[in-house]
C-alpha positions in Angstrom: 139.9 120.4 78.7 139.3 119.8 75.0 140.7 116.6 73.5 139.6 117.4 70.0 141.3 120.1 67.9 139.1 123.2 67.6 141.5 126.0 66.5 141.1 126.4 62.8 138.1 126.6 60.4 138.9 123.0 59.3 138.9 121.8 62.9 135.5 123.3 63.5 134.1 121.9 60.2 135.1 118.5 61.4 134.1 118.9 65.0 130.6 120.3 64.1 128.9 121.0 60.8 129.3 119.6 58.2 131.7 116.9 59.7 129.2 115.5 62.2 126.8 114.5 59.5 128.7 111.3 58.7 128.7 109.8 62.2 125.1 110.8 62.5 124.3 108.7 59.4 126.4 105.8 60.7 124.7 105.8 64.1 121.3 105.9 62.4 122.2 102.8 60.6 123.5 101.0 63.7 123.0 102.3 67.2 126.2 100.5 68.4 128.2 103.0 66.2 127.5 105.5 69.0 130.2 103.8 71.0 132.6 104.3 68.1 131.8 107.9 67.1 130.8 109.5 70.4 131.7 109.5 74.1 128.8 107.3 75.1 131.1 104.3 76.0 132.9 106.3 78.7 130.0 108.4 79.9 128.1 107.7 83.2 125.1 109.7 84.4 124.8 110.3 88.1 121.1 110.6 88.7 119.1 111.5 91.8 115.8 112.9 93.0 117.3 114.0 96.3 115.0 112.0 98.5 117.7 110.5 100.7 120.7 112.9 100.6 123.6 111.6 102.7 122.3 111.4 106.3 120.4 114.7 105.8 117.1 113.2 104.5 114.8 114.4 101.8 116.3 117.7 100.6 114.9 117.7 97.1 116.7 117.4 93.8 118.6 120.7 93.6 120.0 120.4 97.1 121.4 117.0 96.1 123.4 118.6 93.2 126.7 119.1 95.2 126.7 115.3 96.0 126.1 114.4 92.4 128.8 116.7 91.2 131.2 115.3 93.8 130.4 111.8 92.6 131.1 112.8 89.0 134.5 114.2 90.1 135.4 110.8 91.8 134.5 108.9 88.6 137.0 111.0 86.7 139.7 111.1 89.3 139.8 107.4 90.1 138.7 105.7 86.8 139.0 108.3 84.0 135.2 108.1 83.4 133.4 111.2 82.1 130.2 111.9 84.1 127.4 114.3 84.3 124.9 114.9 87.1 121.2 114.9 86.6 118.7 115.9 89.2 115.1 114.8 88.5 112.3 116.8 90.2 109.8 114.1 91.1 109.2 111.8 94.0 106.9 109.6 91.9 108.7 106.4 91.1 106.9 105.9 87.8 107.7 109.4 86.6 111.4 109.0 87.7 111.7 105.7 85.9 110.1 107.0 82.7 112.3 110.1 82.7 115.5 108.2 83.1 114.5 105.4 80.6 113.9 108.1 78.0 117.5 109.5 78.3 119.4 106.3 79.1 120.6 105.6 75.5 122.9 108.7 75.8 125.0 107.0 78.4 127.3 104.0 78.8 126.0 103.5 82.3 123.8 105.1 85.0 124.7 105.5 88.7 121.6 106.1 90.8 122.2 108.1 94.0 120.4 109.3 97.1 117.0 107.8 96.4 115.0 106.7 99.4 114.0 103.2 100.2 111.8 101.3 99.4 111.3 103.2 96.1 115.0 102.8 95.2 114.5 99.0 94.8 111.7 99.3 92.3 113.4 102.1 90.4 116.7 100.2 90.0 114.9 96.9 89.0 112.6 98.6 86.5 115.4 100.6 84.8 117.6 97.5 84.7 114.9 95.6 82.8 114.3 98.5 80.4 117.8 99.7 79.7 120.6 97.7 78.0 123.3 99.5 80.0 124.6 99.1 83.6 122.2 100.6 86.2 123.8 100.7 89.6 122.4 102.2 92.8 125.6 102.9 94.7 124.0 103.5 98.0 122.9 99.8 97.9 125.6 97.9 96.0 128.7 100.1 96.5 128.2 100.0 100.3 127.5 96.3 100.2 130.6 95.5 98.1 133.0 97.4 100.3 131.4 96.2 103.5 131.6 92.6 102.3 135.2 92.9 101.3 136.2 94.2 104.7 134.1 91.8 106.6 135.6 88.7 104.8 139.1 89.9 105.9 138.0 90.7 109.5 136.4 87.2 109.8 139.6 85.6 108.7 141.7 87.6 111.1 139.3 86.7 113.9 139.3 83.0 113.0 135.7 82.9 112.0 133.7 82.1 108.8 130.9 83.9 107.1 128.9 80.6 106.9 128.9 80.2 110.7 128.9 83.9 111.8 125.9 85.4 113.6 125.2 88.9 112.1 123.3 91.7 113.6 122.4 94.5 111.2 121.1 97.7 112.6 119.3 99.4 109.8 116.8 98.2 107.2 117.1 100.7 104.4 118.7 100.4 100.9 122.3 99.9 102.1 121.4 97.4 104.9 119.2 95.2 102.7 121.8 95.2 99.9 124.6 94.4 102.3 122.7 91.4 103.8 121.7 90.2 100.3 125.3 90.2 99.1 126.5 88.5 102.3 124.0 85.7 101.7 125.3 85.4 98.1 128.8 85.0 99.6 127.7 82.3 102.0 126.1 83.8 105.1 123.1 82.0 106.4 119.9 83.9 106.3 118.8 82.3 109.6 121.9 83.8 111.2 121.0 87.3 110.3 119.1 89.6 112.6 118.0 92.9 111.0 116.5 95.8 113.0 114.6 98.9 111.9 113.2 101.7 114.1 110.7 99.2 115.7 113.3 96.6 116.6 114.1 93.2 115.3 112.3 92.2 112.1 110.9 88.9 113.1 108.6 86.4 111.3 105.0 87.4 111.7 105.7 91.0 112.6 103.0 93.3 111.0 103.8 96.3 108.9 106.9 94.9 107.3 107.5 95.7 103.6 108.5 93.0 101.1 112.1 94.0 101.1 112.5 93.8 104.9 110.4 90.6 104.9 113.4 88.8 103.2 115.2 89.0 106.5 112.3 88.3 108.9 113.8 85.9 111.3 111.8 83.3 113.3 113.2 84.5 116.6 112.1 85.7 120.1 114.7 88.4 119.9 113.1 91.9 119.9 115.7 94.6 120.8 119.2 95.5 119.8 120.5 94.2 123.1 118.8 90.9 122.4 120.2 90.7 118.9 123.7 91.6 119.9 124.0 89.0 122.7 126.4 86.4 121.4 126.6 87.9 118.0 129.9 87.7 116.0 129.3 90.6 113.7 127.6 94.0 114.0 126.8 96.0 110.9 125.5 99.5 111.6 123.8 101.5 108.9 121.5 103.6 111.1 122.5 106.4 113.4 125.0 107.8 115.9 125.7 106.3 119.3 123.1 103.5 119.2 125.5 100.8 120.4 126.6 100.9 124.0 129.7 99.5 125.6 127.4 97.0 127.5 126.1 95.8 124.2 129.6 95.3 122.8 130.6 93.4 125.9 127.7 91.0 125.3 128.9 90.0 121.9 130.9 86.8 121.2 134.6 86.5 121.6 136.7 88.3 118.9 133.7 90.4 117.7 133.6 92.5 114.5 131.9 95.9 114.5 131.2 97.9 111.3 129.8 101.1 112.7 129.2 102.9 109.4 126.7 105.6 110.2 128.1 109.0 109.0 129.3 111.4 110.1 129.0 109.8 113.6 129.2 106.0 114.0 126.9 103.8 116.1 129.8 103.4 118.6 133.0 105.5 118.7 136.1 103.4 117.9 137.9 104.7 121.0 135.0 103.5 123.1 134.9 100.2 121.4 138.6 99.6 121.8 138.6 100.7 125.4 135.8 98.3 126.1 137.3 95.2 124.4 140.8 94.5 123.2 139.7 91.7 120.9 137.3 93.7 118.7 137.9 94.7 115.1 136.1 98.0 114.3 135.5 99.7 111.0 133.7 103.0 110.4 132.7 105.3 107.5 135.2 107.9 108.6 138.7 108.7 107.2 140.1 109.7 110.6 140.0 106.1 111.9 141.5 102.9 110.5 139.3 100.6 108.3 137.3 103.2 106.5 134.3 101.7 104.6 134.2 104.1 101.7 132.2 103.6 98.5 134.9 105.2 96.4 136.8 101.9 96.9 134.2 100.4 94.6 132.0 102.3 92.2 134.6 104.0 89.9 136.5 100.7 89.3 133.3 98.6 88.9 132.0 100.9 86.2 135.4 101.0 84.6 135.4 97.2 84.2 131.7 97.2 83.1 132.2 99.9 80.5 135.4 98.4 79.0 133.6 95.2 78.0 130.4 97.0 77.2 128.4 95.0 79.8 124.6 95.2 79.7 124.3 95.2 83.5 126.3 94.9 86.7 125.2 91.4 87.9 125.8 89.4 91.1 128.9 87.7 89.6 130.5 91.1 88.9 129.7 92.4 92.4 131.2 89.3 93.9 134.3 89.6 91.7 134.7 93.2 93.0 134.4 92.0 96.6 137.1 89.3 96.1 139.5 91.7 94.3 139.2 94.3 97.0 139.5 91.8 99.8 142.6 90.2 98.3 144.3 93.5 97.7 144.3 94.3 101.4 146.3 91.1 102.1 149.2 92.2 99.8 152.3 94.1 100.8 151.6 97.8 100.5 154.1 99.7 98.2 155.9 102.8 99.3 153.9 105.1 97.0 150.7 104.1 98.7 152.2 104.6 102.1 153.3 108.1 101.0 149.9 108.9 99.7 148.4 107.8 103.0 151.0 109.7 105.0 151.9 106.6 107.1 155.1 104.6 107.7 153.5 101.2 107.4 150.3 99.3 106.6 150.0 95.5 107.0 147.0 93.1 106.9 145.6 92.9 110.4 142.9 94.4 112.8 143.7 98.0 111.8 144.0 97.3 108.1 141.3 95.1 106.7 140.5 97.1 103.6 142.6 99.1 101.2 142.9 102.9 101.3 141.0 105.0 98.7 144.3 106.5 97.5 145.7 103.1 96.7 146.8 103.4 93.0 146.5 99.6 92.6 142.7 99.6 93.0 141.9 100.4 89.3 144.2 97.7 88.0 142.7 95.0 90.3 139.0 95.7 90.5 138.3 96.8 86.9 139.8 93.6 85.4 138.1 91.4 87.9 134.7 93.0 87.1 135.3 92.9 83.3 136.3 89.2 83.5 133.2 88.3 85.5 131.1 90.2 82.9 132.6 88.2 80.1 132.4 84.8 82.0 128.8 85.4 83.0 127.6 86.3 79.5 126.6 90.0 79.9 129.6 91.5 78.1 129.2 92.6 74.5 133.0 92.9 73.9 135.6 90.2 74.6 138.0 90.6 77.6 140.7 93.1 76.3 144.2 91.8 75.6 146.8 92.9 78.1 144.1 94.7 80.1 145.8 97.0 82.6 149.1 95.2 82.4 150.7 98.5 81.5 148.4 100.7 83.5 146.0 103.3 82.1 
């Protein structure tokens, strides 16, 4: 839908030639004028090469297009952000980086999507260094932020702390590594984390471990998932279906927490987990069970906050601010309009409600301001924190 008049000859003269000449001259004088005279400041590119599409693998760029278009829809629906999908036909990291860097100035921010590990780490880091706009790989950081928010609440309910918790992470790809990095930033002890890939526990001295996995190489004698889960407080699954057995769950510590986030089928079915233990809190990536870990709880609102203060990046302080805001929202009383949207009679903070629902209209007004404030306070914002930000809604 057009927001600029384009009905009369005069309208067209202003919308295009000769009217556009003046803003062109102004932007040529000062590139920041692009934020004033164009849609740059509210425009995010969703960019992929299709090498890790959902749980489907390397389908190529064109086959990833439905995912990117869906992501663009979510940006608009939840945060009013205009978005365009771009699929880049290369698996070469240097080519991908060069291509995106050349077009980056067009956008207020870039959301990287469905790029396989370990290349995704290099791509994001390189683009963040080169481009003066937020570069955010949602498969890494969106997953990490939502997971961390839910986990903080689950730990509180179970009477445990992140600092003391033993965490077993099944999976060592982009999402898993980002999740564990963020949990360490929040206070988890690296020595209490056991990460597993297809070959088992990533232990100190194991050969054939890339630099990213090496961050979580633990000096341990544990080798299998069964070993790593024995006595563990927390399980984070970012791997595949049905890899956690009832026997493994029984071996965990009292009041365990299970985030079985493989999609579409989790590492352990919630009904099996709850039948096995009545003291477990379980979250999945599915909407048909309580405690859905869904990235849409994060990325639209994180970008909204970053764009509104013209942040040059999305740094650790901003991610942690998003975690805290999301975690705190789940502890508040849920208003009637949210209950209606969720088609439920009641929601209250507890084992079956550790994280807000995606349709919660309060998300925008809580996460975006928290992220914007963190950007200002950490020195990466180019604009001051807006007066009365979201006090009256958007």
